[in-house]
C-alpha positions as CSV (number, residue, x, y, z in Angstrom):
1,X,90.0,-97.5,19.3
2,X,90.7,-94.3,17.3
3,X,86.9,-93.8,16.8
4,X,86.3,-94.0,20.5
5,X,89.0,-91.4,21.1
6,X,87.4,-89.0,18.6
7,X,84.0,-89.7,20.1
8,X,85.3,-89.0,23.6
9,X,87.0,-85.8,22.5
10,X,83.8,-84.7,20.7
11,X,81.7,-85.5,23.8
12,X,84.1,-83.5,26.0
13,X,84.1,-80.5,23.5
14,X,80.3,-80.5,23.5
15,X,79.8,-81.2,27.2
16,X,82.0,-78.4,28.5
17,X,80.1,-75.5,26.8
18,X,76.8,-77.2,27.7
19,X,77.9,-77.4,31.4
20,X,79.0,-73.8,31.3
21,X,75.7,-72.7,29.7
22,X,73.8,-74.6,32.4
23,X,75.8,-72.9,35.1
24,X,75.1,-69.5,33.5
25,X,71.4,-70.4,33.0
26,X,71.1,-71.5,36.6
27,X,72.8,-68.3,37.9
28,X,70.4,-66.2,35.7
29,X,67.4,-67.9,37.4
30,X,67.9,-66.0,40.8
31,X,64.7,-66.6,42.7
32,X,64.6,-62.9,43.7
33,X,64.8,-61.9,40.1
34,X,62.1,-64.4,39.1
35,X,59.7,-63.2,41.8
36,X,60.3,-59.5,40.9
37,X,59.9,-60.2,37.2
38,X,56.5,-61.8,37.9
39,X,55.5,-58.8,40.1
40,X,56.5,-56.4,37.3
41,X,54.5,-58.4,34.8
42,X,51.5,-58.1,37.0
43,X,52.0,-54.4,37.4
44,X,52.4,-54.0,33.7
45,X,49.0,-55.7,33.0
46,X,47.3,-53.6,35.7
47,X,48.7,-50.3,34.5
48,X,48.1,-50.9,30.8
49,X,44.6,-52.2,31.5
50,X,43.8,-49.0,33.5
51,X,45.1,-46.8,30.7
52,X,43.0,-48.6,28.1
53,X,39.9,-48.6,30.2
54,X,40.2,-44.9,31.2
55,X,40.8,-44.0,27.5
56,X,38.0,-46.2,26.3
57,X,35.3,-45.1,28.8
58,X,36.1,-41.5,29.6
59,X,38.3,-39.8,26.9
60,X,36.0,-38.5,24.3
61,X,38.0,-35.5,23.0
62,X,41.7,-34.4,23.3
63,X,40.9,-31.8,26.0
64,X,39.9,-34.5,28.6
65,X,42.4,-35.8,31.1
66,X,44.0,-38.7,29.3
67,X,44.5,-42.3,30.4
68,X,48.3,-41.7,30.1
69,X,48.0,-38.6,32.4
70,X,46.0,-40.6,34.9
71,X,48.6,-43.4,34.8
72,X,51.5,-40.9,35.4
73,X,49.6,-39.6,38.5
74,X,49.4,-43.2,39.7
75,X,53.1,-43.8,39.0
76,X,54.0,-40.7,41.0
77,X,51.9,-41.9,43.9
78,X,53.6,-45.4,43.9
79,X,57.0,-43.7,43.8
80,X,56.2,-41.3,46.6
81,X,55.1,-44.2,48.8
82,X,58.4,-46.0,48.0
83,X,57.0,-49.0,46.2
84,X,58.7,-48.6,42.8
85,X,59.3,-46.2,40.0
86,X,57.6,-46.4,36.7
87,X,58.1,-44.0,33.8
88,X,56.2,-43.6,30.6
89,X,58.9,-43.0,28.0
90,X,58.3,-42.0,24.3
91,X,60.1,-44.0,21.7
92,X,59.4,-41.7,18.7
93,X,60.7,-38.3,17.6
94,X,57.4,-36.7,18.4
95,X,57.0,-36.4,22.2
96,X,54.3,-34.4,24.0
97,X,56.6,-33.6,27.0
98,X,60.2,-34.2,25.8
99,X,61.7,-33.0,29.1
100,X,59.7,-35.7,30.9
101,X,59.2,-38.4,28.3
102,X,62.5,-38.9,26.5
103,X,64.9,-41.7,27.5
104,X,67.0,-40.4,30.4
105,X,69.8,-42.9,30.7
106,X,71.7,-45.7,28.9
107,X,69.2,-48.4,30.0
108,X,66.3,-46.4,28.5
109,X,68.2,-45.7,25.3
110,X,69.0,-49.4,24.9
111,X,65.4,-50.3,25.7
112,X,64.3,-47.8,23.0
113,X,66.5,-49.5,20.4
114,X,65.4,-53.0,21.3
115,X,61.7,-52.2,21.4
116,X,61.7,-50.3,18.2
117,X,63.4,-53.3,16.6
118,X,60.4,-55.5,17.5
119,X,61.3,-56.9,21.0
120,X,58.5,-56.6,23.5
121,X,60.7,-56.2,26.7
122,X,64.2,-55.3,27.8
123,X,65.5,-55.8,31.4
124,X,68.6,-55.8,33.6
125,X,69.4,-56.2,37.3
126,X,71.2,-53.2,38.7
127,X,72.6,-52.2,42.1
128,X,71.8,-48.7,43.3
129,X,73.2,-47.6,46.6
130,X,73.9,-51.2,47.7
131,X,70.4,-52.5,46.8
132,X,69.5,-54.6,43.8
133,X,66.7,-53.6,41.5
134,X,65.1,-55.1,38.4
135,X,64.8,-52.5,35.6
136,X,62.4,-53.6,32.9
137,X,61.0,-51.8,29.9
138,X,57.8,-53.0,28.2
139,X,56.4,-52.0,24.9
140,X,53.4,-49.6,24.6
141,X,51.7,-49.9,21.2
142,X,48.7,-48.0,19.8
143,X,45.9,-50.4,20.8
144,X,42.7,-48.5,19.8
145,X,41.4,-45.7,17.6
146,X,41.0,-43.3,20.6
147,X,44.8,-43.4,21.1
148,X,45.2,-41.5,17.8
149,X,42.6,-39.0,18.7
150,X,45.4,-37.2,20.7
151,X,48.3,-38.9,18.9
152,X,47.3,-38.6,15.2
153,X,50.9,-39.1,14.0
154,X,50.7,-42.7,15.3
155,X,47.7,-43.7,13.1
156,X,48.5,-47.0,11.4
157,X,51.5,-47.6,13.6
158,X,51.7,-51.3,14.6
159,X,54.9,-51.2,16.7
160,X,55.9,-49.7,20.0
161,X,55.5,-45.9,20.3
162,X,56.4,-45.8,24.0
163,X,57.5,-47.9,26.9
164,X,56.8,-48.3,30.6
165,X,60.1,-48.4,32.4
166,X,60.1,-50.0,35.8
167,X,62.7,-49.8,38.5
168,X,61.6,-52.3,41.2
169,X,63.5,-53.5,44.3
170,X,64.2,-57.2,44.1
171,X,61.7,-59.2,46.2
172,X,63.6,-61.2,48.8
């Protein structure tokens, strides 16, 4: 009888945290957040592919309009049309435009620390002026030799040197 009591107590002690974890896990899987996360992942592939293709096909010397500059122009257009905000943020101490490219808030600072420590993304859901948004930061590594044509200080760097930081309204 004593073994059953201990077994029951052990099951209760294990079950309560598991039930609470399931409740938290279920709450974290908000369908709006899931949809928006998938949307941001699609945008991330699109933008990064565009930057790489522009750099690979058209940037032959540092004086040519870069893939990153083209991407920033696209980001500005998306923001002007009210779709979402995307920022290219530098994660190193050497920034081309420090006034524009350094982390500007606590989320971006936290993302910088996480991405530099090896994580590939960082995200949180925030409420701004009564509307919910997904903020997500994704790592930008050096992916080809042409990147270091303009950014020689990153030659041999295998980690994140920058991040795309998204602020996207949750998709209902």
